[in-house]
N, C-alpha and C positions, 0 to 999 in steps of 0.2 A: 265516423270519419266521412265526408262527403268526397265522392269522386263524379265530377261531372261528366255527361256524355258528350257534350258539344266541345269543340275544338276552338280554341282562340280565333278570334276574326282575322282573316287573312291566311291562315293555315293551310296549305295544300293537303288534302285528306291522305295522299299516297307518300308524302314527304316523310323519311325515316330519320330525320336530324335531330328530333328532340323528341325523347322516349318518355318523358313525363308530361307532355304536354296536354294530356286527358286528366292529369291528376291535379287535386287542389293543393294548395301549399302545404297543409298538414300532412296529406298523404305522401306527397314527393318528399319532405323532410323526414318522415318515418322510414322510406324506403333507404334513404341515404344514411340515417343514423344506424339502421339495421345493418347496412353493408359494411361500416366503418366498424361496427362493435364485432362482426364476425372476422373480418379481416385482420384487424387490430385486436384481438382478443386478448393477448397477455398483457394489454394495457388498457383494458375496458374502462377500468376505474378512472382512468385519467382522461377520459374523453369528454369534452365540454358538449353542451347543446349547439347545433349548428347555428351559426350567425348568418342571416340572411338580408337581402335589400329591403328597402321599403317597397310597400304593395305596388306604387307607382312606378317601379324600377324593374318589374319582373318581366316586362316586355319593351321592346324597343332599346335594348342596351348594347347590343353587340355591334361594335364599330370596327373590328377586325375579323374579315370574312374572306374566304377562297371559294369562289364559285366556278364550276365547270361550265365552259361557253361551248355550244353546238349552234351550227347553222342548218337550216331547213328552207328550202325554197319557197313552201306554202306559209311558214311561219315567220321566216326571218330568224335573227339571233334570239336564242333562250340561254339563261342562266340558271344553274341550279346545281343539284346533287345526282349523282349516277348510282343507280341501283339495277344490277343485273344488266348492264350496257343500255339500259333506259335513262335518259335525262329527264329529271323531275323538275320543271321550272318552278322558282320560288321568288319569284320578282316582288312579291308583297308580303314576303315573311314578316310576321310580327315582333320577331326576335331581333331582327335588324334595325338598326337605328334609320330614322327618315333619311339621313343622308345616303345612307348605303341603296335604301330602296328608290330614291329618286335617281341616283347614279345609274343604276341598273335600268331603270326604265329610260334615261336620256341614251344610254349607250345601244340599247334594243333599237331605237328609232333612228340613230345617227351613224353607227357603225357601217363600213362598206361591208359587202359580202365575202363569203370565206374565200373565194376565187382571188380577191385583192388581199385578203388578212386572214391567214390561218390561224384564228385566235384559238387558245386552249382554255386559258383561266383568265378570270378577272380577281385580283386580290386588292383588298381594300385594308388599308391600315390608317385609321383615323383620317385625317384629311389629305393622304397620299393614297392614290390609286395607281395600278398597274396593270397593263394589258400584257399577258405572257403569251407570246406568239412561237408556234413550233415552226421555226423557218431560220436561216442565217442571215436573210435580209428581207426587206419588204419596202415597197413604195410608201412613203409617209405622207404623200401629197393627199390621198383620199380621206386621211384621218383630219384635214384642216378645220372640218366643222365640227369635230368632237368637242373642242375646247370651248366651243360658244356654249355659255350657261353654266360651265363647272363652277365658276366662282360663287354664284348664287347658290349652289346646293352645298356650300361649305368645303369643296375641294380645292386644295392649295397647291397640288402638284400631280401631274399625269404623266407616268412613264410608259415607254415601250420597252419590254424585255424580250429580246431575240434569244430564245432557249429551245433549240431544236429537240433536245432531250428531255423536255420537261414532263413530269409524271412524279415519280416517287419522291424526286427532288424538285422542288419548285422553282428554285432560283440558282442560277450560275453566275461566276463573278464576273464575266463579260457580257456584251450584249445589252448594255443599259443605255437608253437614250431618252433625256427629259424632253416630253412633248410639249408640255405647256406648263408655266407656273413656277413654283418654287421647290428646291430639291429637299426641303426640310420643313417640318411643322413642329408646333409645341403640343404637348399633351395636355390633359387635365392638370396635372402637377407644374406645367410650365416648362418641361423638360423638351429639349430637341429631340426629333426622332425622324426616321427616314423611311422609305417604303417597305422594308422588310423585318422592321422592328417587332418585337412581341411585346405586347402591351395587355395587361390584364382587362377584361371585359367591364368590371364595375370598379372603377376607381376608389369609390368609398369604401368597398370591402378590403380593396389592397391596401388602403390607408390604415383600417382597422388591424390587419394582419402585421402591417409593419410597426404599428404602435405597440402590439403585443409583443413583437420581436425586440423593439427597443427596450421595454421594461424590462425584459428577461436578460438580455445582454448587457444592458447598462453601459453603454458606450459613453465616453468622457476623456478627459485629460488621463493619459497613462493607461488607457485600455485601447488595444488596437483590434481591429476586426478584419477577419479576412473573409472576403464576399465571393462565394463562389458561383459561377453562372450569373454574372451580376447584371446582365443586359445592358440597356444604355444609362443606367445609373440612378433609378429611383431609389434602391434601397443605399447605395453608396452614399448617397446624400444625406441620408438619415444619421449616418455614422460620423460623417465629417462636420456635420452641421452641430453635433453634439461635443466635438473636440477630439474625437478619435483620429488616429493614422488609419487608413484603409488601404487593402489591397484587393483590387477586383479581378477575375478572370473571366474571360468570355470568349467563345469561339467565332462569333460573327464580327468581322471586319467594320461593317457599318456601326455597329452596337459599340465597338471598342473605341472608334473614332469619336462617336457622339457622347460615350461615358466620360472621356477625356475632356471634352467641353463642357459637359453638365456638371461635372464634378472635378473640376481642376487640383483639387486639394487631394484627391486619390491617385493611386498608381494603378494602372490598368493594363492587363496583360492579355495578349491575343492568343488563342489556342485551346485546346481540350484542358481540362483541368488536370488530367493524367499528364499531359506533355509539359505542363507547367509546374509539375511538383518541385524540380530542382530550384526554380526561381522562388516558389513559394517557401521551401525550407530556408533558403537564404535570407528571405524577408523576415521570416519568422525567428529567425536567430537574432535578427538586429533588434527586435522590439523588446520593450521591457515586460516585465511580468504583468500577467493580467490579459494575454490574448483570447479572445473568443472568436465564434465563426458562426456566419450565417450562410446556408445553402439552398437554393432554388433550382435543383435539377430538372430536366426533362422527365417525360414519362418512365425512361429507362431507370432512373435512379442516379445514385452516385456511381462512378465508375469503380470496380473493384480496388484498384491501387489508391484511389482517393479516399474511399472510407476506410482502408487499412492504415494509412499515413494518417488521416485526420484522427482514427480512434486510438491507434497504438503508438503513434511517434509524436505528433504535434501535440495531443491530448489538450485542447482548449477547455479552459474552465467551464464555459458553457456553450452550447450550441442551439441554433435556432434553424429548424429544417421545414422550409414550406414545400409540400409536395403535391402532385396532381395525379399521383396512383398510390393509393392504399398500399397495393400488393408490394411495390417496390420500396415504400416507406416502411412496411413492416420488416422486410428483408434487412434494410439498413440499421433500422433500429436494433433489431437483434444482434447485429455484427457491434453496435456501439456498447449495448447493454453487456455484451460478453467481455468487452474491453474495460467496463467498469464505470459506465456512465448509468444514470437514472433518469428515466423518463418522468420528468414533472409534470406535464400537461400536454394534451392534444386538443388544438382549438380548431374546429372545422368551419369552414366557409363555403357558401352556397354561391359561388362565382359564377355559375351558369344554371339560372334558374330555367325551368321546363325541361333539362336534360337530366340524365343519370349521373353526371359527374360531380364530384364533390372534391374540395382541397382541403388539406390540414397543415396546420402548423405544429411540428413537434418541438417541445421546449426540454432539453436535456441539460442536466447538471453532472460534473464529474464527482463521482463520490470520493470522500476524503480517505 
């Protein structure tokens, strides 16, 4: 197994963002497979080989990023990651798309100094870019030159987000101003998204995972799908296109608004999944026999009341669970197995090449 000594071209040697950047593909996948086998040991025989992207997609794939911004009088604006209070600039990060890299360079050249713009973060989501400023108000006049050239980079909307407490929470509800362009863009699937949307970094692998979930859940006329943490509608569209009734639950107001526009045949509720359990129960009771569930929670996994309700009360015939944390997946699978479910397969995906992260789709059946 070959492990290269050199970094990919453009990597900043002190950057800590991609732990596997010195590993070749085989070595990286071997480490991820070993990790999954250890953490998901009770279901080790169900774990498939990791599906990864084509070789030409292992770099330049990341189109959703958040970079810390800092100003210094001698260097101007620098964008990157913070380690021990030091900002490590990654203006030419090879994992980022060309659009992100070009945008960072343009902003570094054209943004006014920190005295005029106390910029804290740059957030990019596809064709939507957001300048997150730690202030209640700023004069936007010095930002007039920033929009020049954005369109040729592939940026369609540029936002100013005034958020004095930005930090652990990147966004607030108020303080949004569209500086230039359109407030919504379309992703690789043709779905509308906004500046705060969560989108998988490699659409082709996300498509592959959705196809596997669809094969397992078997949506169609007479089969209703509960979709928890549904985002702005990529998975919901799979179920309604197949003829299923679908209920989605999502916390983000922007995502709920766009899911309703992207998938008008689905019902979408805003709130945490735990908060919306009463409405979920009511919807579930109204459905014909054959209800199934698709869940795609954050790293914290399913909320305790949600996994209890799902496994012990609603008891869908089949569950597809896409997870970005093997640890919380193991916890939730254990709860489902104790409630009478069987883990039929675990399908891992290398959604974030060069990093140590690995996602997995667990497919469960209710035992007879």
